[in-house]
Structure formats: C-alpha cells, structure tokens
C-alpha positions as CSV (number, residue, x, y, z in Angstrom):
1,M,5.0,19.0,-14.7
2,K,3.1,17.0,-17.6
3,N,2.7,13.3,-17.1
4,A,2.2,12.0,-13.8
5,L,1.7,8.2,-13.3
6,I,0.2,6.5,-10.0
7,L,1.2,3.1,-8.9
8,T,-0.8,1.4,-6.7
9,R,-1.6,-2.2,-5.9
10,F,-5.6,-1.8,-5.1
11,D,-8.7,-0.2,-6.4
12,P,-7.9,3.6,-5.7
13,K,-11.7,4.1,-5.4
14,N,-11.3,2.6,-2.2
15,D,-8.0,3.2,-1.3
16,P,-7.5,7.4,-0.1
17,R,-4.2,8.1,0.1
18,P,-3.8,7.3,-3.6
19,R,-7.4,9.0,-4.6
20,R,-6.3,12.0,-3.0
21,M,-2.8,11.9,-5.0
22,I,-4.8,11.8,-7.9
23,R,-7.0,14.6,-7.8
24,W,-4.1,16.8,-6.4
25,L,-2.1,16.2,-9.4
26,R,-5.0,16.3,-12.2
27,G,-4.9,19.9,-11.4
28,I,-1.4,20.4,-13.0
29,S,-0.7,17.7,-15.0
30,T,-2.1,14.3,-16.8
31,V,-2.6,11.2,-14.8
32,T,-2.2,8.2,-15.4
33,V,-3.0,5.2,-12.9
34,A,-2.0,1.4,-12.7
35,G,-2.4,-0.8,-10.6
36,D,-4.6,-4.0,-9.6
37,T,-8.4,-2.8,-11.5
38,P,-8.1,0.7,-11.1
39,V,-11.1,2.1,-12.0
40,L,-10.7,5.9,-11.9
41,S,-11.4,6.3,-15.6
42,R,-11.7,10.7,-15.9
43,K,-8.9,12.8,-18.1
44,G,-6.3,10.3,-18.0
45,D,-5.2,6.7,-18.8
46,I,-6.1,3.5,-17.1
47,I,-3.5,0.4,-17.0
48,P,-4.3,-2.6,-15.1
49,L,-0.9,-4.8,-14.8
50,G,-2.5,-7.8,-12.8
51,I,-0.5,-7.2,-9.7
52,P,-0.5,-10.4,-7.5
53,G,-3.4,-9.8,-5.2
54,P,-7.1,-10.1,-4.6
55,S,-8.1,-10.0,-8.2
56,L,-6.1,-12.6,-9.2
57,P,-7.5,-16.1,-8.7
58,M,-6.8,-18.0,-5.5
59,K,-4.3,-20.2,-7.5
60,E,-2.2,-18.0,-9.1
61,N,-1.4,-16.5,-5.8
62,A,-0.7,-19.5,-4.1
63,R,1.0,-20.2,-7.5
64,I,3.4,-16.9,-6.8
65,L,3.5,-17.2,-2.8
66,A,5.4,-20.7,-3.3
67,T,7.6,-19.6,-6.0
68,R,8.1,-16.7,-3.9
69,L,9.0,-19.2,-0.6
70,K,11.2,-21.4,-2.8
71,Y,13.6,-18.2,-4.2
72,V,14.0,-16.8,-0.7
73,L,15.0,-20.4,1.1
74,L,17.4,-21.0,-2.0
75,G,19.2,-17.2,-1.3
76,R,17.9,-16.0,-4.9
77,D,17.0,-12.7,-6.1
78,P,13.2,-13.0,-6.6
79,L,13.1,-9.8,-7.4
80,F,11.4,-11.0,-10.8
81,L,8.6,-12.2,-8.9
82,L,7.6,-7.8,-7.8
83,V,7.5,-6.6,-11.5
84,P,4.1,-6.7,-13.2
85,G,5.0,-8.7,-16.5
86,L,7.7,-10.3,-15.1
87,L,6.4,-13.4,-12.9
88,P,6.4,-16.6,-14.1
89,G,4.5,-17.5,-17.3
90,A,4.1,-13.8,-18.1
91,D,4.1,-13.0,-22.0
92,R,4.6,-9.7,-22.2
93,S,6.3,-6.7,-20.8
94,P,4.4,-3.8,-18.7
95,P,2.9,-1.2,-21.1
96,L,4.5,1.2,-19.3
97,E,7.7,0.9,-20.5
98,E,6.6,2.6,-23.7
99,K,5.2,6.0,-21.6
100,S,7.6,8.9,-20.1
101,F,6.4,10.2,-17.2
102,D,7.6,13.2,-14.8
103,L,7.0,12.0,-11.8
104,I,6.2,8.3,-10.9
105,V,4.1,8.0,-7.1
106,S,4.4,4.3,-5.6
107,H,2.1,3.6,-3.0
108,D,3.7,0.3,-2.3
109,L,6.8,-1.0,-1.4
110,V,6.8,-3.8,-4.2
111,L,5.9,-1.6,-7.1
112,L,9.6,0.3,-6.6
113,P,10.9,-2.1,-8.9
114,L,8.6,-1.1,-11.5
115,A,9.1,2.7,-10.8
116,F,12.4,2.3,-11.1
117,R,12.0,0.1,-14.4
118,I,10.3,2.4,-16.3
119,K,12.2,5.9,-14.7
120,K,13.7,8.0,-17.8
121,G,15.9,10.7,-17.7
122,K,14.9,13.6,-15.0
123,S,11.9,12.1,-13.7
124,K,11.3,11.8,-10.3
125,V,10.1,8.8,-8.2
126,I,8.3,9.3,-5.0
127,L,7.3,6.4,-2.4
128,D,4.0,6.9,-0.1
129,A,5.0,4.2,2.7
130,R,2.2,4.0,4.6
131,E,3.3,1.1,6.6
132,F,6.5,0.1,8.1
133,Y,7.1,-2.7,5.6
134,P,9.5,-4.8,7.1
135,K,7.6,-5.5,10.0
136,N,3.6,-4.9,8.5
137,F,2.1,-9.0,9.4
138,D,5.2,-10.2,11.9
139,D,2.2,-11.8,13.6
140,Q,2.0,-14.1,10.6
141,L,4.4,-16.9,10.3
142,V,3.8,-17.4,6.3
143,W,4.2,-13.7,5.8
144,R,7.5,-13.4,8.0
145,L,9.1,-16.5,5.7
146,T,8.3,-15.0,2.2
147,S,7.4,-11.5,2.5
148,K,9.6,-10.0,5.5
149,P,12.9,-11.3,3.8
150,L,11.8,-9.6,-0.2
151,N,10.9,-6.4,2.1
152,Q,14.1,-5.5,3.8
153,Y,15.7,-6.4,0.5
154,L,13.9,-4.0,-1.0
155,C,13.6,-1.2,1.5
156,R,17.7,-1.6,1.4
157,K,18.0,-1.4,-2.1
158,Y,15.6,1.5,-3.5
159,L,14.5,3.9,-0.2
160,R,17.8,5.8,-0.8
161,L,17.1,6.0,-4.7
162,C,13.6,7.7,-4.2
163,D,13.6,11.2,-4.7
164,R,10.8,11.6,-1.5
165,V,9.5,9.2,1.1
166,F,6.5,9.9,2.5
167,T,4.5,8.2,5.1
168,V,1.9,8.5,7.7
169,S,3.0,9.1,11.3
170,E,6.7,10.1,13.3
171,G,6.9,6.7,14.6
172,I,7.5,4.9,11.6
173,A,9.3,7.7,10.0
174,E,12.1,7.1,13.0
175,E,11.5,3.3,12.2
176,F,13.3,4.1,8.5
177,H,15.5,6.5,9.4
178,A,16.8,4.3,12.3
179,Q,16.4,1.5,9.9
180,Y,17.7,2.4,6.5
181,G,19.1,5.9,7.0
182,V,16.5,7.6,5.1
183,L,13.7,10.3,6.8
184,P,10.3,10.1,5.4
185,E,8.0,13.3,5.3
186,V,4.9,13.1,7.4
187,I,1.4,13.5,5.6
188,M,-1.0,11.8,7.9
189,S,-4.2,10.1,6.6
190,L,-6.6,12.6,7.6
191,P,-10.0,13.1,6.1
192,E,-10.7,16.1,4.3
193,Y,-12.1,19.3,6.5
194,H,-15.6,19.4,7.3
195,A,-16.9,22.9,9.8
196,L,-18.4,20.3,12.1
197,Q,-20.5,21.5,15.5
198,P,-20.0,18.1,17.9
199,S,-22.6,17.0,20.4
200,P,-21.6,16.6,23.8
201,V,-21.4,13.7,25.1
202,D,-24.6,11.7,26.4
203,R,-22.4,10.6,30.1
204,D,-25.0,8.0,30.3
205,H,-24.7,6.6,26.9
206,I,-21.5,6.6,25.6
207,R,-20.6,4.8,21.7
208,I,-17.5,3.9,20.9
209,I,-17.2,2.9,17.0
210,H,-14.2,1.0,15.2
211,H,-13.7,1.6,11.4
212,G,-11.1,-0.3,9.2
213,W,-10.3,-4.0,7.3
214,A,-11.2,-6.9,8.9
215,S,-7.9,-7.9,9.8
216,P,-6.9,-10.6,12.3
217,S,-3.4,-8.8,12.5
218,R,-5.5,-5.8,14.2
219,R,-6.7,-7.7,17.4
220,I,-9.7,-6.3,16.9
221,D,-11.2,-9.2,19.4
222,R,-9.3,-7.7,22.0
223,M,-11.0,-4.8,21.6
224,I,-14.1,-6.4,21.9
225,Q,-12.9,-8.4,24.7
226,V,-12.1,-5.2,26.8
227,M,-16.3,-4.5,26.7
228,D,-16.9,-7.4,29.1
229,Y,-14.8,-4.4,31.7
230,V,-17.1,-1.4,31.0
231,D,-19.9,-0.8,32.6
232,D,-23.9,-0.5,30.3
233,R,-23.2,2.7,29.5
234,F,-20.2,1.8,26.8
235,T,-21.1,0.2,23.6
236,L,-19.4,-0.8,20.6
237,D,-19.7,-0.8,17.1
238,L,-17.7,-2.3,14.1
239,M,-18.1,-0.9,10.5
240,M,-15.3,-3.3,8.3
241,I,-14.1,-3.2,5.4
242,P,-14.0,-7.5,3.8
243,G,-10.9,-8.9,4.1
244,K,-9.2,-11.2,1.7
245,G,-6.4,-13.6,1.5
246,R,-3.5,-12.4,-0.1
247,A,-0.2,-13.7,-1.3
248,W,1.4,-10.0,-1.3
C-alpha cells in the first residue's frame, strides 16, 4: 500500500484514534491527513477542508445548520451539505479529488460521502464508527431535527459500501448489525501499554476521577450528585476537555 488518506473532522493532535491510525500507517505508506485544521505535518500531506465545526465562525455554522434544517423539512437530499467544497457559497472542489489513494479511512460518518467521491479503482474505504451515529445526541431537540435524519440516511446509503467498519464496543457493533445489517469489527479505545505497578487503595481516602469532554449530553451532573450519597472517604475530581457548540 503506497498511499493512505485519513479523513477526520477534528484535529488528530487531540483525537487519539486517528492519531494512532496515522502512526500505524506511516510505517507502511505515505499518509495524507485531511479534515478540520489537522496539524500533524511529519511525513505526509496536510489538507484542511473547512469542514463545519469548531474552526468555522459561529455565523457560518448557524447558516449551515439552518440550511440543513430546511432541506430536512422539505424532504430533499441534503448530501451537498456534507461534502466539503459543495457547501453553499463554496467556489472550489476538494483538492483531494486530484489525488489517488490505496486506502481511505474516515473517522466520522459525515465524511463518508467525501470518501466515496474521491475513491478510485480498487481503493478501499474504512469507517471508524466511534459512535452509534443515529442516536448520538438524542437528548437534544435541535440535533434530532437536523442531524438525526441525515445520520440515518448516511448509514442506510454508505455502511454497506464500506470495505470495513470498525467501532469501539460490542454493544455499538450489535446495534449497527441490528439496524443496518453491518457487523463492525471492534477495536477498543485503549491507551498504550505501560508496565505500571498500581499502588494499593487507601480505604480511608478513595479518589474518583472523570476525564472527558465537557458535554451536557454525558450528564456529568448526575455523577456529581452521587457524591451527596457517599461518605467523606470519597472525593471526585473532574478532568474536563472544553466543549464547543457545533452545528454538526
């Protein structure tokens, strides 16, 4: 395999799964990274695509969200909203169309249309499905109105076209199989191996830590409330990654 493409919506410097994939593939191929302001610049091409998300101004994200809602309500195919370069007002096509890749790995469902648009000949397409996308933010009304129908559409149209689908857990794999007839392979999101020697737990001082994205959908407030029901031996630390509003 000579050329591989990694499609990612977010910066792989802060996103472990695409970062590891990039590292693995660099040992056997030339790697191109394309997505939202990727910064890994060693041994490969870096192509920012201007994908809707944190890097775009709030006004632009709001315009895209409003257009998406209009198309969903009208029952029209909003696929152009998902392909960078085809967004309303865009004046150029993605630069990736001029390239040829043996392997294309998409780290988000919404990038699959782009993957298949630039796929040529016998190139393979892999989706790393880190969520069950049709229910990703079901607790949010706006998301259910705008993103849920598109995610369902993309799953129906593209999952069976992928050469491989990966996901993070058996439960998500089973749900994709039940709903869309595709059984992903499970690659768990585990840290690198370290030969650690854990220290014994102090029964009189039990520290709990939560590390992750500060998203209301994760209901971290409930974890905090639980601390009212335990004794003084327990403490809770929150190591949070700041969240930003997203139209996608």
